[in-house]
C-alpha positions in Angstrom: -0.3 0.2 0.0 1.7 3.6 -1.1 2.1 5.9 1.3 -0.7 7.9 0.1 -3.3 5.3 0.2 -2.0 5.0 4.2 -2.7 8.2 4.8 -5.9 8.0 3.6 -7.0 5.6 5.4 -5.9 6.9 8.6 -7.9 10.1 8.1 -11.1 8.3 7.0 -12.8 9.0 10.3 -16.1 10.3 11.1 -16.5 13.9 10.8 -19.4 15.9 11.5 -21.6 17.3 8.3 -21.8 21.2 7.4 -25.4 21.0 6.8 -27.1 18.9 9.8 -30.7 17.3 9.3 -30.3 15.9 12.7 -28.6 17.6 15.6 -25.6 14.5 16.5 -25.8 12.9 12.4 -22.3 12.4 11.4 -20.9 10.6 8.1 -17.8 9.1 7.3 -15.6 10.7 5.2 -12.0 12.0 4.2 -10.8 14.3 6.8 -9.6 17.8 5.4 -8.0 20.8 6.8 -11.0 22.9 7.4 -12.4 19.7 9.3 -10.4 20.4 12.3 -11.9 24.1 12.5 -15.3 22.5 11.7 -15.4 20.0 14.0 -14.1 22.3 17.2 -16.7 24.5 16.3 -18.8 21.4 16.1 -18.4 20.0 19.7 -19.8 23.4 20.9 -23.0 22.6 19.9 -23.2 19.3 21.0 -23.2 17.9 25.0 -22.9 14.2 26.6 -21.9 10.8 24.4 -22.1 13.0 21.4 -19.9 14.9 22.3 -17.3 12.5 23.7 -17.6 11.2 19.9 -16.9 14.5 18.6 -13.5 15.2 20.6 -12.5 11.8 20.4 -12.5 12.2 16.8 -10.5 15.5 17.3 -7.9 13.8 18.9 -7.9 11.8 16.1 -7.9 14.3 13.5 -5.0 15.7 15.3 -2.8 13.0 15.8 -2.9 12.3 12.2 -1.5 15.4 10.9 1.2 15.3 13.6 2.2 11.4 12.4 1.8 12.9 9.0 4.5 16.2 10.1 6.5 13.3 12.2 6.9 11.4 8.5 7.7 14.6 7.0 10.2 15.4 9.2 12.1 11.9 8.9 12.3 12.8 5.4 13.5 16.2 5.3 16.4 15.7 7.9 17.8 12.8 5.6 17.6 14.4 2.3 19.5 17.2 4.8 22.1 14.2 5.8 22.7 13.3 2.4 23.3 17.0 0.8 26.1 17.5 4.2 27.3 14.4 3.0 27.8 15.9 -0.7 28.8 19.3 0.4 31.6 17.3 3.1 32.9 15.7 -0.6 32.9 18.5 -2.4 34.2 20.5 -0.1 37.2 17.8 0.0 37.7 17.8 -3.7 37.6 22.2 -3.7 40.4 21.8 -0.4 42.6 18.8 -3.0 42.7 21.0 -5.9 43.6 24.7 -3.5 46.6 22.4 -1.8 47.2 21.5 -5.7 47.4 25.1 -7.0 49.2 26.6 -4.3 51.8 23.8 -4.8 52.4 24.6 -8.0 52.5 29.0 -7.6 55.2 28.0 -4.8 56.6 25.7 -7.3 56.5 28.6 -10.0 57.7 31.3 -7.7 61.1 29.2 -6.3 61.9 28.7 -10.2 61.6 32.9 -10.9 63.4 33.2 -8.0 66.2 30.3 -9.0 66.5 32.8 -12.1 67.1 35.5 -10.6 64.2 37.5 -12.1 61.7 39.5 -10.2 59.2 39.2 -12.7 58.0 37.0 -15.6 54.7 37.2 -17.6 53.0 34.1 -20.3 52.9 35.3 -23.6 50.4 32.0 -23.6 47.8 32.8 -21.0 48.6 36.5 -20.1 49.4 35.9 -16.1 52.4 36.5 -14.9 54.1 36.3 -11.6 56.3 38.1 -9.4 57.9 38.5 -6.3 57.4 41.9 -4.6 58.4 43.6 -1.0 56.3 45.2 1.4 56.7 46.9 4.8 54.7 44.8 8.0 54.5 45.8 11.5 56.6 43.2 14.0 55.6 44.1 17.3 58.8 41.7 19.1 57.7 43.2 23.0 54.5 44.8 23.6 55.6 45.5 27.3 57.5 48.2 25.9 55.1 50.2 23.1 53.6 53.3 24.2 50.5 53.8 25.3 49.1 55.5 22.7 49.3 53.4 20.4 46.5 50.7 22.1 43.3 50.2 20.4 40.1 51.3 22.3 38.6 47.7 23.6 35.1 47.3 23.3 33.3 46.4 27.0 32.2 43.1 27.1 29.6 42.0 29.4 30.5 38.3 31.1 26.6 36.9 30.6 27.2 33.2 32.0 28.3 35.0 35.2 25.6 37.9 35.1 23.1 34.4 34.7 24.7 33.2 37.7 24.2 35.9 40.1 20.7 36.6 38.9 19.5 33.3 39.8 21.3 32.9 42.9 19.4 36.2 44.3 21.9 38.9 43.3 20.5 41.6 41.6 22.4 43.0 38.8 22.3 46.7 37.8 21.3 46.8 34.5 19.8 43.5 33.7 17.2 40.9 34.7 16.1 37.5 33.8 13.4 37.4 31.2 11.8 34.1 29.9 11.1 32.9 26.8 8.6 30.3 25.4 9.5 28.0 22.6 8.7 24.6 21.0 11.3 21.6 21.6 10.7 18.5 19.4 12.4 15.4 20.2 13.5 13.4 17.0 15.1 10.3 16.7 18.0 9.3 14.5 16.1 8.6 11.3 16.5 5.3 10.5 14.9 5.8 6.9 17.0 4.3 4.0 18.3 8.0 2.1 16.0 9.3 -0.9 17.9 11.4 -3.4 16.2 14.3 -4.7 
């Protein structure tokens, strides 16, 4: 049975009709996204056993949607892992070529110096190589450099230290604990085979 057939079977549950001729009448149909909201409204109009039945149906519908989400999540994560593997392979190949290029450049520069030449241009490609002299600053002893040559350092707050103090009840002027609500989904490692895109 295909995944689409399995999904249709799971979603074949009792959903109240939009136009009820008799209160509490239900029909067996395939659940749609809008059925969720229709069912929530329907629950507020019934009581007793029918309400319990509608609540059960609502839970089934939500459960099916969540299961579909988890299945999609596993598949998407498998694609991410596959692309990460491809990215790693490509990165390794790029690194290999970059190292090869660096060795070729070093070889060319070495030969240029061996010929006691400062610059050489290729008549074939138009490229040229040359040795240049640049001046850089070598600070060999920071202790004796005058303070006027220091860079102004930006102030950095130790967030971990502030948090620890606040949690222990210490008041830190200018700082406070702030609660942020967030959703968390625990996902086991996918055991599904990776699929090609």
